[in-house]
C-alpha angles and dihedrals in degrees: 000000000000093000093057122104102208118220111234135206090251090053089053094048090055094059099039116096105211118210129182113256094017135095115209129201087245089066093053109031115105126241133181118274114237113278092005120152099252097207093047093045090049091053094047099040118114090219116103097195127059121201114214127177131207106190099191142111099187094113090050092052091048086055092049092250128140113274119234106097090106090082100058097085096057092044093049094049092054091052095044091050090058099049114116115260104223145128092293096059131357127213095216090070087074131074115193106219098181135234138305111256101240098154096114093046092046091051090052091047091052089060095051121096105220094197088080115077091211090055091052088061087061088055090050089055089053089050089053089056090052090048091060094049095046091047092051095049096044090047091054093047093050093043088056088060095253133126114238120222105197121196135187138010129072129313089260085089091071086083094060092043092053096042094045092049092045092051091049092048093043094233142061117283137207130242139200117202124200097204146130088225133049098226082206096116128144122295097258099138125306122297139134093281100062110039093116096045091052091048090048095047092049094050100249095107115060106171126015132188122189112203118203106003113186106236094212093054101046116092125227090240091058092047090050091050092050090049090056090055098035095137091060104024118052134165147175128206132240088226094058092050103039108019110034091018092214087141132038124234093227095050091048090054087057092047092049094048092047088055098051107024094082089085141006110307140189120233109219122190121187111193091208086078089073122078119248094004110135106247141136091268101029117190137197094206124055149096119315127253089248090055095052090046090052089046091055092046091050096050095034090063089069113095087213090069100115102181145351121228121188112186149159095044109140116191088176088067095051126095109283094246094049105044090116093063095078089056091048091051092050090049090056091051094048094052092043088058094047093047090052097041106038118101119190113241112255093240096049 
């Protein structure tokens, strides 16, 4: 994992706010000892969950979105480090792996003018480089018997999450995506809008469920594509659940789980599905924070949940005085997943 920047104990100490009479996650979460063999340490660690950050917005730019998702990882880590370690959720269940080193790719992306279609192909090539790195790291985490929790960057990284998990498991996997958009667009070069379609086309994604599509922002071509694959790709719309109320949120949770629970599945959360959350495709209409938290709890309970990916949050796009709120939201979602998913060892 040569393109990984490991997160150290001294890094963790710098972002943990110690307070007398309290124990914070930052005092209990695990990090890699200096010069440790990362693969061996992963395999032997008592932690079940591995935090991994992808601080990039290259895929978002290639999809003509607003950059800013690079900042979610740092914001989330600060908030996670300062959660209370208690009987409800314990910090030592988490190992902080670190972040993908994307500095060279981000520098190249900063110099590309996205208004030119030819230039956007250069961004797609950079996304392909990221795909390979994300795939490699996720594969190693899953092979070690751990559950990755991936934070930050665009939804382009769903591809690497799916492929890496599938390679580690030795078979294709399923995915459920809490999102206003399908990210199942045509194969026109990699970007944040086609991670799932590429994974599907290449045989790494078997079944896919999109939860909460916004009807006004889903193209006819995508709907036609989904219709052709309706046995394996299913969806519901936000409008049918919350506006016309033809469907119920709880029943749709059941339908979604029934579709993906037959095998290992990835749990994908796009923060642009929530109103007023700073993201590359910010919306004013969407599910509530309580609903996405319940969604994560519901799917996290399944022992076939293979990873959690929280993406598209962009603290850099928030009001200056509220940039910390994206990190705090992500921290809630991470702990909701762990609380639902964690099973105490029999001999504990």
